[in-house]
N, C-alpha and C positions, 0 to 999 in steps of 0.2 A: 451352716449356712448353705440356701440356692444363689449361686453363682453362674452370672450369663458370661460368657470371656467372646468376645467377637475379635475375631481373627487367630481362634485357636491353632488355624494351619501353617501359620507360618514361626517361624524360630522363637522371636520371643513368646506368642502367641503359644505355642506348645508347651514352653517349660514352663509358664505359669498356671494353664491349665493343670500339668502335670505336678507340679506344685505343691497343687489346690485343693487338689483332686485326692488329696493323702489324709485331707481332715474334715471336706465338705464334698456337696453335689454342684458341679460344676457341670454346665451346657454351654456344649463347645459351639459355637454358634460362626458363620462364613455364609458366603455367597450361594454356596453348593451342599450347605448342610439339612439338614431337617429338625427343628425348624431352620430357616436361611431368614438373611437382611441384606438388604442393600443399602447401605448407609446414606448414599445418596436418594433416597423415595423417602419423602417423610413415609406415606405408606405402610412399606412394607417396617420399618421402626416400630408400627405401632402393630402390627399383623406380629411381629416379633414379641413381643410384649403381652399381649393379648393369649400369644399361643403357649410362653411358656408361664403366663401368671405369676402370683408372687415371687419374688426375688428380692435377697437382703445385698448383693452384691451387684453390677454393672460393671464391667473391665472392655477399654477399648485397646485392642493391639493392633492399631491397622492407619490406610494412608498411605496413598501414594504424591508424591510429586518430582516437577523434573527437576534432575540433577545436570544446569547447563552454565558457562558464563554469563557474567549478567548481559555484555554486550549479544548473545544470542537469546536470551528468555523474551516470549512475546507475552506480550497482553495477555494471553490467551493459558496460556505456562502460569500464570498467578493466578486467571481464576478456577482454570482446574483444580491447581492445590488450594489453594482455598476452601475449593465443595469438593472436594475429595477427604484430605485428609482432617481440614478445618470445622467445615457445617457438618459433615459427616460424624465426628466425635462429639460437638455441641450439640448437634440434634437428637442425638442419642440419651446425653440428659437431659435436654429440654423435654422432649414426646417423654421420657421416663418419669417424669415433674408432675406429667399429667397425669401419664396410666397407671404407673406402680403406688401401689398402698403401704404406707407402714417408710421408717427410715428407711435409706438403702442409701450405701454406699457407691459413689463412683469414680472409676480412677481409670486417664486419659493417658496415651503416650507422647511426648514432645519428642523431646532430642538435645544432643548437644550441642546443635547449631543454635539454637535458640540465644547461647553467650559466644559461643567459640565460631566464628565465621571460616567456612572454606572457601575456596574459587568457585564450584560448581553449586553453593547450597545456600542460594538467595531464595528462593522459591522457600525453602525447608525453614530456613531460620525466620523470614516472616511469617508463615505459616504455627512455627513453634512458640513464638512469642506471642504473637497472638491466643493461643491454646494457655499458655500458663497464666496470659492476663484472666480469660473466661475464667480459669480457673479459682482465682482469686476474688473475681468477683463474683462466680457465685458461688461462693462459700457463705454468703452474706445472707442470698435471698433463697436458697433451697428450702422444701417442707422441712419442720422442726422434727429436731434428729438425724434427716439425711446429712449426708458429706461428701465432699470432692478434694480430688489430688491428684497430679498430674505425675509422673516417672518420666525420668532425661535421661535417657541411657548414652554412653556414647558408642562407637560404632563397634557391632559386635567382631566378636573371635569370631563368629562361626562366620562372619561373612567376609573372608578376606577380599574377595574380586572390589571391594569398596575399600581398604588399606591405604591404596598408595592416595588415594582421596583426602586420607586425614593423615596429612605426614604431621608425625608428634604427639597422636591422640593414642594411647594405650588403650588397644581394644578389651572391653568388657564379655563376660561374657554370657551368655542367656539366663543360665542359671542362677547368677548373679543377680541380673536384671531382675529375676522373677522375685526373689526377696526384695523389693521394693513395694511392690505390687504387692503382696503380704504385709507387709507394713504398713498399707494404704488399708488395705480388705480389711486384717482384724485389727487394728488399732484407733485410736481416739482422734489423729491429726485430720486437718480437712482447710483448707487454701492453701495445700501446700506441694511444693515443684520439689521431689526425691530425685536427688542428680545423683546419677550410676556413673562417678569415671575411674 
């Protein structure tokens, strides 16, 4: 298979790309790669798909949100979180359904905060929950044969700077998270969120 991994330079993205590259052709994409993509720019997403040509799977391991207590969050913090992590991933699928031919597997990244809140994670909880609902709905309307899933990991073992903000949450290794992406790409399920806790 030919697989696009957006965010392949990050901790999860690199683990996913490395795992899949053992069996497939992986196109590692970021803001400063060749080809490159900016998920906040629809034209950039279209240009990515035109540059890569036909692919069998698209994976998004990307998205930034603000981490602050609710009392400190602004309207703009929510707008920015939805624009970056939320709409960036949604547009990758929406535009892919227009630009790519043949069945395509899409896998998005959400996170544990969709179901399990922390004090500073309100924006992440809102965006992750929205993405998981999008996956459920989009699975019913993608072109014939295409599939979509999400992977929802716990806080990463490789990100110790975040551990204090996730009290009682057992960190997970990026290599274990990568296996959930393999399940999504190489399996047959659709409309699912694979939790890695």
